[in-house]
Each structure stands twice: as C-alpha cells, then as structure tokens.
N, C-alpha and C positions, 0 to 999 in steps of 0.2 A: 057688229055694227059700228063698234066704236072706234076698228081702222079702218072702215069706209070712213067715218068723219073726220078722222084724223087726216085721212089722204086727200079728201076734200077741202079741209080747210088749209091745207098747205099748198094747195094750186094757187090762191091768188098770189101768195108768199112767192112761190117758183116763179111765176109770171114775172112780178115785180122785179125780182132778180134779174133773171135775164134779159128783159127788156131794158134795164138800165148797164147792162155788162158793158164794157168798151167794145169797139167792134174793128175788126181790120180794113182798113182803108180800101185796100184794092180787091175786097171781098164783096161780091153781089147780094150774099145772104148774110141776115142780120140774128143777130140771139133772138130777137123779137120774133121773127120768122119762124125759127126752128119752134120758138114755145108755141106758135099758134098752130103750126103742123103738128105739132107730138104732143100738146097736151091732151088729148083724147086716149092717150096710150098708158096712162098713169094708172088707172084703176087697173089693167091687165099687169102692168108691171110690178104691183105690189100683191095682187090678189090672187092673178091669174085666171082662168076661165077661159071663157071664149074671146075672140079677137072682134071687139066691134068692128063694123064699116066704116063708123067715122076713123077708126083707127088706120085701117088700109088706105082710105083717103089721104089720111096725113102723112103717111110714111112714102106712099108714090109721091105726094107734092114736096115731101123733104128731099127724097133721092131725084127728083129730075131738077129742083133747087140748087142742092149743094156738089150736083155733078158738075157744073160750069167751070171750075179752075180748082187748083191745088188749094187755094186760099179759103175757098169756099168751103171745101171737105175741113179742113184745120178749123175753120171758126165754128163751124158745126157741130164738129168732133168734143171741142173744147166746151161748148154751149151744153152740148147733151150732158158731158163727164159732169159739169159744173152744178147744173139743175139736178140732175139724178143723185148727187153725193147730198143734196137736200131733202131726198124724200126718203123718210123712215121706211124702211122695209121694202125697198125697191130691191127686186130681184135681177142681177145684171145677165145672169144665164137667159132667162125668160125674155128680155126686152131685145137681146143680142138675138132672138128667133122670130122677131116680128116682120123683118124684112123678105124672109123666105116663105113664112106663113102669108104674107101678103102678096107673094109673087113680084117683088122688087127689092132684091137683095143689095144691102148697103156695103159698100166696098171695104167696110174696116169692123170691126167690132170693138164697142166701149165698154171698158172696166175701168175701175178706179187708177189701176198702173198703166194703161193707155197712154203713149207718148202720142200726143195729139197732134205734134211737129214733124212728125213723121211721113 
C-alpha cells in the first residue's frame, strides 16, 4: 500500500515536470501530451498486474501522435525517458511491453541508456 501511495504522490510531480519541459519547435507532440496519454500506465509500470483499458487507449493515442515525424518520436522518447527516471521502482522491461500488449507496438524501447536522438 505504501508503494501505491508513493506512486500516486509522485504523479503530480511527473505531470508538472513533463508539462514544463522544453519542446522541439518542429514537433507536433509535446511533453504535456505525452504525459496525458501515458499517465495511466504508471501503476502498471511500477507494480505490474493487469494492463488497465485506459492504459491501452493512452498507448494507442501516443503511438498515433508520435508517428507523425522523426522530431515527434525524439521528443516523445525524451519525455518518457525523463519522466520514467523520476518514478521510483519503474520497471523498464515491463513498460516496454505495453505497446505489444495493447496491440500498438512502439517503434523503439525506452531505457535510461536509450539515445533518443537516434
């Protein structure tokens, strides 16, 4: 229960950080949009279990929005990477399965070592 409360308590911090992060000017997706689309996955990313339906809606919306250009994919990757690094207990292997689980694979995997500029 304490882990759940910690994850929920960090959610507003993550949203604030991502919403105020600088954006690439030629990208059509923003860190704020990435945050809104992917926030439902945080409990699954930390605790596992069943993937909530809202999580899959967010993944599908995220993949549709970030596939518009290379700049979109780069900004989305950086936003996820920076946000995930601030979530204690995040399981990168687990969050990288979400696209496949939801039937909307992401074109890249995000880890702390991922070079989002490639």
